[in-house]
C-alpha positions in Angstrom: 11.1 -12.5 -14.0 7.4 -12.7 -13.3 6.5 -9.6 -11.2 3.0 -9.5 -9.4 1.8 -5.9 -8.6 -1.0 -5.2 -6.1 -2.5 -1.7 -5.1 -5.7 -0.7 -3.5 -7.1 2.9 -3.2 -7.7 5.9 -5.9 -6.8 6.7 -9.3 -3.9 8.1 -7.7 -2.9 4.7 -6.1 -3.4 2.8 -9.4 -1.3 5.3 -11.9 2.4 5.0 -10.0 2.0 1.2 -10.0 1.1 1.2 -13.8 4.2 3.2 -14.2 6.2 0.6 -12.5 4.5 -2.1 -14.2 5.4 -0.3 -17.5 8.9 0.0 -16.8 9.4 -3.3 -15.9 7.8 -4.7 -18.9 10.2 -2.4 -21.0 13.2 -3.9 -19.5 11.8 -7.5 -20.5 9.8 -8.6 -17.4 6.4 -10.3 -17.3 4.3 -8.3 -15.3 0.6 -8.6 -13.8 -1.3 -6.2 -11.8 -4.2 -6.6 -9.4 -6.0 -3.3 -8.1 -8.8 -2.8 -6.2 -10.5 0.9 -6.7 -12.3 2.5 -3.9 -13.9 5.4 -6.0 -16.3 3.4 -8.1 -14.6 4.6 -11.1 -14.0 2.5 -14.4 -10.4 2.7 -14.6 -9.9 0.0 -17.3 -9.1 2.6 -20.2 -6.1 3.8 -18.0 -4.9 0.5 -17.7 -5.4 -0.5 -21.3 -3.2 2.6 -22.4 -0.3 2.1 -20.1 -0.2 -1.5 -21.7 0.0 -3.1 -18.2 -2.4 -6.4 -17.9 -4.6 -5.5 -15.0 -7.2 -7.4 -13.1 -9.9 -5.2 -11.2 -10.7 -6.8 -7.9 -14.3 -5.9 -6.5 -14.6 -2.7 -7.8 -18.4 -3.3 -8.2 -18.9 -3.0 -4.3 -17.5 0.7 -4.5 -20.0 1.6 -7.3 -22.9 0.1 -5.7 -22.1 1.8 -2.5 -20.8 5.1 -3.5 -23.6 7.4 -2.2 -23.4 5.6 1.2 -19.3 5.8 1.2 -19.7 9.4 0.5 -21.9 10.1 3.4 -19.7 8.3 5.8 -16.4 10.2 4.5 -18.3 13.3 5.2 -19.5 12.3 8.7 -16.0 11.3 9.8 -14.2 14.2 8.8 -12.7 15.9 12.2 -14.1 12.8 14.0 -11.8 11.5 16.7 -8.6 12.5 15.4 -6.1 10.7 12.9 -6.2 7.4 14.8 -9.9 7.2 14.7 -10.1 8.8 11.0 -7.6 5.9 9.8 -9.4 3.2 11.4 -12.6 4.4 9.5 -10.8 4.4 6.3 -9.8 0.9 6.5 -13.1 -0.3 7.9 -15.5 1.4 5.1 -12.7 0.9 2.3 -10.8 -2.0 2.8 -12.3 -4.4 5.2 -15.2 -5.2 2.8 -13.2 -6.1 0.0 -10.4 -7.7 2.0 -11.3 -11.5 1.1 -11.5 -10.5 -2.3 -8.3 -8.9 -2.2 -6.5 -11.8 -0.3 -7.9 -14.4 -2.8 -6.2 -12.3 -5.6 -3.1 -11.7 -3.8 -2.9 -15.5 -3.4 -3.5 -16.1 -7.0 -0.9 -13.5 -8.2 1.7 -14.9 -5.4 1.6 -18.2 -7.1 2.3 -17.0 -10.7 5.1 -14.6 -9.6 8.7 -14.7 -8.9 8.6 -11.6 -6.7 5.5 -9.7 -5.0 5.3 -6.1 -5.0 2.5 -4.5 -2.9 1.0 -1.0 -1.8 2.4 -0.4 1.9 -1.4 -0.4 3.3 -2.4 -3.9 1.4 -1.7 -6.3 4.2 -2.8 -9.1 2.4 -0.2 -8.8 -0.3 2.9 -9.7 1.7 0.9 -12.3 3.7 0.2 -14.4 0.3 4.0 -13.5 -0.7 5.1 -15.1 2.5 2.7 -17.8 2.0 4.1 -19.0 -1.4 7.7 -18.0 -0.2 8.2 -15.2 -2.6 10.3 -12.0 -2.1 8.2 -9.0 -1.0 8.8 -5.4 -2.3 6.7 -2.5 -0.7 5.8 0.6 -2.6 4.7 3.7 -0.3 3.7 6.7 -2.1 4.4 9.3 0.4 6.9 9.5 2.9 5.6 7.4 5.7 8.8 6.3 7.5 10.4 8.0 10.4 13.2 10.5 10.4 14.8 13.0 12.5 14.7 15.2 9.4 11.0 15.8 8.9 7.8 15.2 10.6 4.8 13.0 9.6 2.4 14.6 6.7 0.1 17.4 8.2 2.4 17.6 11.7 4.6 20.7 12.3 8.4 20.3 11.9 9.6 20.0 15.7 13.5 19.4 14.8 14.5 17.0 17.6 11.0 16.1 18.6 10.4 14.7 15.2 11.0 11.2 16.4 8.2 11.7 18.9 5.9 12.7 16.3 6.8 9.5 14.4 6.2 7.4 17.3 2.8 8.8 17.7 2.0 8.5 13.8 3.5 4.7 13.9 0.8 4.1 16.9 -1.7 4.9 14.6 -1.0 2.8 11.8 0.0 0.0 14.3 -3.6 0.2 15.9 -5.3 0.0 12.6 -3.0 -2.4 10.8 -1.5 -5.0 13.4 -4.5 -7.3 13.7 -5.6 -6.8 10.3 -1.9 -8.0 9.1 -2.0 -11.0 11.3 -5.7 -11.7 10.3 -4.2 -12.1 6.8 -1.3 -14.3 7.9 -3.6 -16.4 9.6 -5.8 -17.1 6.7 -2.6 -17.9 4.8 -1.4 -20.4 7.4 1.5 -18.4 9.0 2.3 -17.4 12.6 1.3 -14.0 14.0 3.9 -11.2 13.8 4.7 -9.9 17.5 5.5 -6.6 16.5 4.7 -3.9 13.8 6.3 -1.0 12.0 5.2 0.4 8.7 8.6 -0.7 7.2 8.6 -3.8 8.6 5.0 -5.1 7.6 5.5 -8.0 5.4 9.5 -8.0 6.1 9.8 -6.4 2.7 13.4 -7.2 0.9 13.1 -3.1 -0.7 10.9 -0.4 0.0 10.1 1.9 -3.0 8.9 5.4 -2.0 7.3 6.9 -4.9 8.2 10.5 -4.2 10.6 12.4 -6.8 14.0 13.0 -4.8 13.7 16.4 -6.2 10.8 17.2 -4.3 11.8 15.2 -1.1 15.4 14.2 -0.9 16.2 11.2 0.8 16.8 11.6 4.6 20.2 10.6 5.8 18.8 8.4 8.6 16.6 6.3 6.4 18.1 2.4 6.3 19.6 1.3 3.0 16.4 -0.8 2.1 14.6 2.6 1.5 14.6 4.0 -1.7 12.9 7.6 -3.1 12.3 7.7 -6.7 10.0 8.9 -9.2 7.6 5.6 -9.5 7.3 5.7 -13.2 11.2 5.7 -13.4 11.7 3.0 -11.3 
């Protein structure tokens, strides 16, 4: 198959996608990766060494604004709690390159049989839906609710863990729901009426790039969720 991958974030968000891409190529698939890095770093050598064809989308913005973005990140520490901080992350690190990422996603979807995207990259599932391509989500940490563990950074509260997840999902909904529907509108798609992290883009499968040796799969996760070492998947 022709597999289109799209990721966004730091070097830590690129490496697992390179591992997935390399594994797919070793299995005989054609792979293309689109990546937007927020650190202003040149990661082209890393992609070349992995052997995965990679297009870097609008990294120049972050290189040009590195000092300003570092100051904003420092100023936002401890500001307004998780909901405000997550909104600021997307405002400063995704919104400025959203149009370029969406254009790259639409081109990628045209050339792909299946589209695989970072769980925060709301442009990727919109482009996949526009071309009627199946969409697979990759999450790089456990961001899906369970009775058996709390959200990252929260204390384990046993039977109250679902309440913590309701609050965590509300944080993500507040920041991502309107942005996701904005991408869908740009692709000529109807707005979604509800939002959960696991339903963004209606993925056929979700890969959670965490070793099951470190994070065993919770028994109450739905069957479309898989935990695995990303490089092995």
